[in-house]
GUDOMAR-464759 format. One record per residue: residue number from 1; residue in three letters; y, x, z of N, C-alpha, C in turn. Coordinates in Angstrom, 1 decimal, padded with zeros to 4 digits. Example, Ala and Ser with C-alpha at 12.3 -4.5 7.8 and 13.67 -1.06 7.14 Angstrom:
! residues 2
     k     r      nyy      nxx      nzz     cayy     caxx     cazz      cyy      cxx      czz
     1   ALA   -005.7    013.2    007.8   -004.5    012.3    007.8   -003.3    013.2    007.8
     2   SER   -002.2    012.8    007.1   -001.1    013.7    007.1    000.0    012.9    007.9
! end
This chain:
! residues 65
     k     r      nyy      nxx      nzz     cayy     caxx     cazz      cyy      cxx      czz
     1   MET   -037.1    001.0    013.0   -037.3   -000.4    012.7   -036.2   -001.2    013.5
     2   ILE   -035.6   -002.2    012.9   -034.6   -002.9    013.6   -035.2   -004.1    014.4
     3   GLU   -034.8   -004.2    015.6   -035.3   -005.3    016.4   -034.5   -006.6    016.1
     4   LEU   -035.1   -007.7    016.2   -034.4   -009.0    015.9   -033.2   -009.2    016.7
     5   SER   -033.2   -008.8    018.0   -032.0   -008.9    018.8   -030.9   -008.0    018.4
     6   ASP   -031.1   -007.0    017.6   -030.1   -006.1    017.1   -029.5   -006.5    015.8
     7   THR   -029.8   -007.7    015.3   -029.3   -008.1    013.9   -028.3   -009.1    014.0
     8   THR   -027.6   -009.3    012.9   -026.5   -010.3    012.8   -026.6   -010.8    011.4
     9   THR   -025.9   -011.9    011.2   -025.9   -012.6    009.9   -024.5   -012.4    009.3
    10   ILE   -024.4   -011.9    008.1   -023.1   -011.7    007.5   -023.0   -012.6    006.2
    11   PRO   -022.1   -013.5    006.2   -022.1   -014.4    005.0   -021.6   -013.6    003.8
    12   LEU   -022.3   -013.8    002.7   -021.9   -013.1    001.5   -021.9   -014.2    000.4
    13   SER   -021.0   -014.0   -000.6   -021.1   -014.8   -001.8   -022.4   -014.4   -002.6
    14   LYS   -022.9   -015.3   -003.4   -024.1   -015.0   -004.2   -023.7   -013.8   -005.1
    15   LYS   -022.5   -013.8   -005.6   -022.1   -012.7   -006.5   -022.2   -011.3   -005.8
    16   THR   -021.7   -011.3   -004.6   -021.8   -010.0   -003.8   -023.3   -009.7   -003.5
    17   ARG   -024.1   -010.7   -003.1   -025.5   -010.4   -002.8   -026.2   -009.9   -004.1
    18   ASP   -025.9   -010.5   -005.2   -026.5   -010.0   -006.5   -026.1   -008.6   -006.9
    19   LEU   -024.8   -008.3   -006.6   -024.3   -006.9   -006.8   -025.1   -005.9   -005.9
    20   LEU   -025.2   -006.3   -004.6   -026.0   -005.4   -003.7   -027.4   -005.2   -004.2
    21   LYS   -028.0   -006.3   -004.7   -029.4   -006.1   -005.2   -029.5   -005.1   -006.3
    22   GLN   -028.5   -005.0   -007.1   -028.5   -004.0   -008.2   -028.5   -002.6   -007.7
    23   TYR   -028.0   -002.3   -006.5   -028.0   -001.0   -006.0   -029.2   -000.7   -005.1
    24   GLY   -029.9   -001.7   -004.7   -031.1   -001.6   -003.9   -032.2   -000.9   -004.5
    25   ARG   -033.0   -000.3   -003.7   -034.3    000.4   -004.2   -035.5   -000.4   -003.7
    26   LYS   -036.5   -000.2   -004.5   -037.7   -001.0   -004.2   -038.2   -000.8   -002.7
    27   GLY   -038.4   -001.9   -002.0   -038.8   -001.8   -000.6   -037.7   -001.6    000.4
    28   GLU   -036.4   -001.4   -000.1   -035.3   -001.1    000.8   -034.7   -002.4    001.4
    29   THR   -034.5   -002.4    002.6   -033.9   -003.6    003.3   -032.4   -003.6    003.0
    30   TYR   -031.7   -004.8    003.2   -030.3   -004.8    003.0   -029.6   -003.9    004.0
    31   ASP   -030.2   -003.8    005.2   -029.6   -002.9    006.2   -029.6   -001.5    005.7
    32   GLU   -030.8   -001.0    005.2   -030.9    000.3    004.7   -030.0    000.6    003.5
    33   LEU   -029.9   -000.4    002.6   -029.0   -000.3    001.5   -027.6   -000.1    001.9
    34   ILE   -027.1   -001.0    002.8   -025.7   -000.9    003.2   -025.5    000.4    003.9
    35   GLN   -026.4    000.9    004.8   -026.2    002.2    005.4   -026.1    003.3    004.4
    36   ARG   -026.9    003.2    003.4   -026.9    004.3    002.3   -025.6    004.2    001.6
    37   LEU   -025.1    003.0    001.3   -023.8    002.9    000.6   -022.7    003.4    001.5
    38   LEU   -022.7    003.1    002.8   -021.7    003.6    003.7   -021.7    005.1    003.8
    39   ASP   -022.9    005.7    003.8   -023.0    007.2    003.8   -022.3    007.8    002.5
    40   ILE   -022.6    007.1    001.4   -022.0    007.6    000.1   -020.4    007.4    000.2
    41   ALA   -020.0    006.3    000.7   -018.5    006.1    000.9   -017.9    007.1    001.8
    42   GLU   -018.6    007.5    002.8   -018.1    008.5    003.7   -017.9    009.9    003.0
    43   GLN   -018.9    010.2    002.2   -018.9    011.5    001.4   -017.7    011.4    000.4
    44   VAL   -017.5    010.3   -000.2   -016.5    010.2   -001.2   -015.1    010.3   -000.5
    45   GLN   -014.9    009.7    000.6   -013.7    009.8    001.4   -013.4    011.3    001.8
    46   PHE   -014.5    012.0    002.2   -014.3    013.4    002.6   -013.8    014.2    001.4
    47   VAL   -014.5    014.0    000.3   -014.1    014.8   -000.9   -012.6    014.4   -001.3
    48   GLU   -012.3    013.2   -001.3   -010.9    012.7   -001.6   -009.9    013.4   -000.7
    49   ARG   -010.3    013.4    000.6   -009.4    014.0    001.6   -009.2    015.5    001.3
    50   GLN   -010.3    016.2    001.0   -010.2    017.6    000.7   -009.3    017.9   -000.6
    51   ARG   -009.5    017.0   -001.6   -008.7    017.2   -002.8   -007.2    016.9   -002.5
    52   ARG   -006.9    015.9   -001.7   -005.5    015.7   -001.3   -004.9    016.8   -000.6
    53   ILE   -005.7    017.4    000.4   -005.2    018.5    001.1   -004.9    019.7    000.2
    54   LEU   -005.8    020.0   -000.8   -005.6    021.1   -001.7   -004.4    020.8   -002.6
    55   ALA   -004.2    019.6   -003.0   -003.1    019.3   -003.9   -001.7    019.3   -003.2
    56   GLU   -001.7    018.9   -001.9   -000.4    018.7   -001.2   -000.1    019.9   -000.3
    57   GLU   -001.0    020.6    000.2   -000.7    021.6    001.2   -000.4    023.0    000.5
    58   GLU    000.3    023.8    001.2    000.6    025.1    000.8   -000.3    026.1    001.6
    59   PHE   -001.0    027.0    000.8   -001.9    027.9    001.5   -001.4    029.4    001.3
    60   THR   -001.7    030.2    002.3   -001.4    031.6    002.3   -002.7    032.3    002.1
    61   PRO   -002.8    033.2    001.1   -004.1    033.9    000.9   -004.4    034.8    002.2
    62   LEU   -005.7    034.9    002.5   -006.0    035.7    003.7   -005.6    037.1    003.7
    63   ASP   -005.5    037.7    002.5   -005.1    039.1    002.5   -003.6    039.3    002.7
    64   GLU   -002.9    038.2    002.7   -001.4    038.3    003.0   -001.1    038.0    004.5
    65   ILE   -002.1    037.7    005.3   -001.9    037.4    006.7   -001.9    038.7    007.5
! end
C-alpha cells in the first residue's frame, strides 16, 4: 500500500488519462497500472536489444572454439 507521503501528482491531459483507463484493470490503481506498463516496456526493450544484438553481432559456434 502506498503511503500518502510517498505520492506525487503528475499532470496529464484528459486524452492521456482516458488512454490509461483503457489499459487499466478493475480495481487497479493508476500507480499499479503505470508500474505494470513500465514492466511491459522493460520486457519489450530487452527483447528489442536481444534482436539487435543477434542482427548486428557476429557469433562463433561453440564447437568452433
